[in-house]
N, C-alpha and C positions, 0 to 999 in steps of 0.2 A: 461574413461567416453566417450571418442570419439567413435562414431559409424560410420559404413560405410556410405559414401555419397550415396544418392539416385540419381543416375546419369541419369536414363532413364525417359524421359518425360511421358511415358505411366503409370508410377507408381504414378504420382502426384495426380490424382483424388482419388486413394485409400488411400493415406496418408492423404489427406485433409479430407476424410470421417472419418478416425480414429480420427483425431484431433477434429472434430466437435462432435463426440460421446463422447470423453473424456471430452471436455469442457462442453458439455450439462449436463453430470452427475455431474461434479464438481460443476457447478453453481447451479444445483438443490439442492444439499445438503448444500452448503455453504450459499446460499442466501434465503433458505426457512425460515431461522430464522430472516429475515429482520424485520418482525413484532415485534420480541422480542426486537430488538434494539429500534424501535419506542416506545414501551411500557416502556422500562427501562430507556431510556436516561433522560427523565425529572425527573423520580422518584429517579434515582441514582445520578443526578447531584449535588444536595445539600449535599447528604451523602458523596460523594467523596470530596467535598470542605471542609466539616467538618473534614475529616480524612486525608487531604492532608499533614498535618505535622506529621503524625504518625511515618513515618520512621525516620525523623530527631530528634524526641523527645524520641525515644526508644533506649536504649543502644545497640551497636553492639557487637556480640560475634563471633569471628572467630573460625573456626573449621577445622579439617583435613579431607579430603575426604578419604573414605574407599578404601583400596587397591583392594577390590572386586568390579568389575564393577556392577553398579546398573542395575536392570531389566528395560528395556526400557518401556516408557509409551506408551499406545495405548488406543483405545476406550473402552477396557474392564477394564482399571485401575480404581480402587475405593480406597477410603480412609477408613482405618480400624477405624479411629476416627478423630475428628476435634477439634482443640483448636484455641484460638486466636493467632495471629502472635506474636512471642516472641522477634523479633528485630534482629535476627541473619542475617549475611551477608555471602556470599561466601568468602572464605579466600582470593582469588585473588582480589576480588573487594575491600577488606579492605586494602590490602597491596600495590596495584600498585599506582605509583606516577603519578602526572599529567604530560602530555606530555610537554617536554620543547620546547620553541620556537614557533614562528608562521610563517606562510608563508609570503613572501613579497607580498604586495598587487599589483596584476597585473592590467592592464588597464581594463580587463573585470570586475574584482572585485570592481574597483573604481566606477563603475556604479551600482546604486541600481535598479536592474532589477525587484525587487519585489514590488516596489511602482509605482503607475501610474493609468491608467484607460483603459477601454475597448472602442475601436473605431469600429464602424460598417464598415466593409470592404467586400463588395460582389464582389470585383474584384480579390483580392489576395486569398481569402478564400472561401470554405474550401481547405485544402491542398491535399485532396484525396476524392474520391467518395465512399460513404458507400457501395453501391451495388457492387462496383468493387474490394473491398478488400476481398480476399478469406479467411481471418482469422477473419473476423468480428464476434463478439459474439451476439447472440440473446438477451442477456441481455442489450446490449448497442446500438443495431441497431434500433433507435427510429423511423426513417422514414419508415423502413420496417414494423414496427408494428403499423403504423397508424398515426404517428405524421405528420401533414400537414404544420404547421408553422415551416419553416426551418431556421428562423432567428438565432437560436442558433449556426448554423454552420458558421456564417459570422462575428463573432466578433474577432478582432485582439487586442492583449495585447500591450499597448503602455507604456513603462516605462517613468517615469518622468525625463526630461532633458537628455535623451539619447535614442538610438534606438537599437533594437535587430537586429542581423544579420539575413538576410532572410534565411529561411529553404532551405537546399540543400541536397537532399538524397545522391547524389554521393559524396559530400564532407563528409557527415557523414559516409558513407561506407569506405572512405579513412581513416578516423580516426579509424575505427574499423578493418581495414585490419590486418589479422592474430591474432585477439583478440577475447575474450569472453566477451560480455556485459550481465550481469545477473541482473534481477530485483528480489528482495527477499521481500516477505511480504504477504499481504492479497489480497482480491478481488479488492480493489482499485488500488493496485500496479499491479495486473493482468490486470486491465483496461488500465493502462499506458503502459504496455508491449504490449497489443493488438494494442493500438494506434501507438506504435513504429513500429510494423510489418506493419501496414497499411501505415505508412509514408515511409517505406523503401522498401517494396517488389516489387513495380512496376518497379524499375530499374534493377531487377535481372531476367534474363531469367528463364522461368518456369523449364527448365531442369537443372538449376543450383541452385535451391532452394528446400528445403525439410523441413518437420517439424515432430518431433518425440515425441509424448506424451509418457511420461515415469513416471507414477505415479505423485509424487509431483514435478518432474523436467521436464519441457517441453522445447525442444530445436528447434529453427529455424536456419537452416544453409544456408549460401550463399557460395556456393562452389568456385565461381570465386574470392571471397575476402578471402577465408579461414577464415571466421568469423562466429560467432554465436550470436544470441540474445535469451536469455533464461529467463524462469520464474521459480522460486523456491517457492513453497508454504510453508511459515513459518510465520503464522499470529502473533505469540507471540514472535518471534525471538529465544527464548530458547525452549528446548524440552517440549512438552505438549501432552495431550491426544487428541488434535485436529490437529495433524500433518498429518493425512491422507487427501490427496488432495480432496477426494470425500466424504468419510463418516466421518464427524466430528461433527455431531449434538449430543451434550452431555448435560445431565441434570446438570452437574457440570464441571467447567473448572479446570483441574488439570495441574500444570506445575512444572518442575524442574528449579528453578531460577538460579541454579549454573551449569546447563548442556546445552552446546551449540554445542557439537561435532556432534550430529546427523545432524545439518544443516551446520555448518561451514565446515565439511568434503566435502560437496557438493559445497560450494561457494568459498572455499579458493583458488582454482586454477583460478578463473575468474580474468580478467584484470581490468574490470570496474564493480563496484557493486553499485546498487541503492536500498537502503533499505527504508521501511516504516513500521510503526506499530502504531496503534491508535484505530481503530474502535472496535476491539475485546476486548479492555480493558474497553469499555463503557457498558458492558452487566452485570454489577453487580460484586460482590465479586468473587475472585478466590481462589483456594486451592494450597498450596505449599507442595510439597513432595520432601524433600531434598535428595540428592544423597546418603548420608551416613546414612540415616534413614532406617533401615531394619524392623521397626515395622509397617510400613504402615500408621503411624500417619501423618495427614496433619495439616497445619496451615492455617487459613483463613485470608485473607487480602483484602482490597479494591482493585478495579481494578487499581486505580492510584498507590497504593503501590506496587502491583505486577508488573506493568509496570516499575516502578523505579528500582526494583531489576533486571528485565530482561535487562533494558538499561545499568545497571552497568556491567552485565556480557558481554553484547555485546560490550560495550566500552572497557572493559578489553581485549577482543579478538582483537579489532582494535589496541589498544595500543601495544600489544605484537606481532602482526602478520603482520601489514601493513607497508610496505615501500612505502611512497608516490611517490618515484621516479620510482617505478615499478607497483604500483597498485593505481587506483583512486577509492575513496569511496565517495558516495553521500548519504545523508539522506534527504528524502522528508518529510516535516512537515505535520501536520494533514490536511486531506481533510475535509472541513466543510460540515455540513448538513443544510437543510432548512426545518425544520419540523414544524415551526410555523409562519404563515403569519403575525401574530401580531407584529413580531419583525421588519419587514420593512414597515408595514402598520398598524399603531396603530388602535386597535379596530376591526381588521378583524379576521375572522376565516379561518381555512383551512391551507394549506401548500404550497409547490411549484407547485402544480397542476395548470395548465393553465397560468403560468407565462411566459411571452414572451420577457422580456427585463431585462438586468442586473440592479442591484442597482447602482444608480449614486452618492450616498452619500459616499465619500471616508472615512468617519469616522465610517461607519457601522461595527458592530461586533456582531455576533449572538451567542447564547448559544451553538450552535453545535460545536464551537471551544472553548475548555475548557482552560481557562487561567492558572489555577494551573498546568495542564498537560504540557502546553507549557513552563512554567517556569522550570518545572522539566527537560524536554527534553533539553532545552537550557543549563541548568547547566551541564547535563551529556555530551552534545556535546562539551562544552567548554573545557573539560578535554582532548579531542582528536582533538582540533581545527586545529592542524597542519597536520592532516591526513584525515579529513573529510570535504567535502564541503556540506553546507546546501542549499537545494533548498527550499526556503520558499514560498510555494505555497498557504499558508493559506489565507492571506488577499486578494490576487487577485482572488481566488476562492470563497471567501465570497460574492463577488458582483454578482456571477452567479446563482442566484435563478432560472433562466430560463434554465439552462443547464442539468437538471436531467431527467431521463427517465419517471418519474411519471408513468402513466399507459401504456406508449408506449414501452413495452418490453415483452418478453415471460414470462408468468407465468406457472410454472410446476404443479400447483394444480388448479383444477377448481374453478372459482370464483362464489360465491353464488349470486343470483339475487339481494338480499338486498345490498350486497357489491358493485355490479356493478352500482347500482343506486347512489352510493356516491363515485365518483372516488377518492376524497382526502383520503378516508379511506384505500386505498391500493396503493397509489402513492409511488413510489420509489424516495425519495428525498435525497438519500445517494450516489448512483452511478451516472455516468455521461454518457450522450449521446456521441456517436462518429459519425462523426467528432465533436470535441468540446473541452471542457476545458483540458482534459489530453493531447491533442496535444500541447498546450502551455507549459505544464510541460516538454514535450520532447524538445520543442524549447529552453527552458531554459537550459536543460541538454546539448543541442548542443552548447550553448554559452560558457559553462564552460569546454568542452572537448578540 
């Protein structure tokens, strides 16, 4: 997978251009259904809660995988028929035992970095300049696209009763020397990856850095550290018909809940892995197409139920493949949305549009962070607790209603005059402006490496 280093400075602009073209097409396809998320989240929230116990109340049936390799899923995959989920599990998920033992609690882990408050700090923050980062995405560059209130860039996360170590890009590169750091997941994880590039690239000479868009795997290289920072598109963790990094707009979401090799073969050689998965499971029911089923018959299950099966398969891979002395694995909890202003300001209409300050009520919890999903994820992560470090970014991000792009991002489809007259109607209250909240996620990663 290693490719030739781009050593000559004169090639850098061309590589950057190719990178931006790739990212632009990728974001166009992956984020054009953001309206679908807005429409379905409220409608499906109650339904997912009602069916949250479906998996635990249905009997499990183990089965043997066929010796014949299944045909890979792609955008052309369809279901010959669809029935209700029967309750079966992947045989590995049924048989593997819980990981024994827990790590000794280190000084870092004894501090609860995930509880605290946001402090306005226009001296130390932002940690980089939006316009000076060559890898900035038009989806996240809010100032470039017209946002004038830059307060969202100046908030520092302050944990309760302890302090975070000050960000140091050189120290972070020293931690990564000779290693591969890979982010695996959806567009929110891609935003964290872009944040990391912006935090790190300024200390690398231009002729010692390169970036190689390569379909679903994009690799940034720092030649002088012999290190890479990579992003792998795998929004559902397991194999699905949405695994094309650019073209994944599907009328129905189909996945193989027992198949992870397509992605794990790309990430298994990385030294540090940062996973996330959540948003794509909030778009309604999904279809299951099991590896040993040659009939093409699918089973339909709620998004939460599908996520549970995917998390089981992912956790099984971690349990059987990860040696924590050789590989560090992180799981980033759900990134909250701010789709309803009434949640933090009773009686109000609208959403995160025109919000300029964080929520200061430390008890605040919005519907964009689904508790049944969090409990399910916590249960699955507990089984591999000795091998996975959880970055619990949910509560601290809940407060940041001011940190989303809203209308200050590039939209790849023309906006109708009627929609333009109502900014809240097309505001992006899901992703995050940069510099901003994802930088703190990476500061937390820095604490635990």
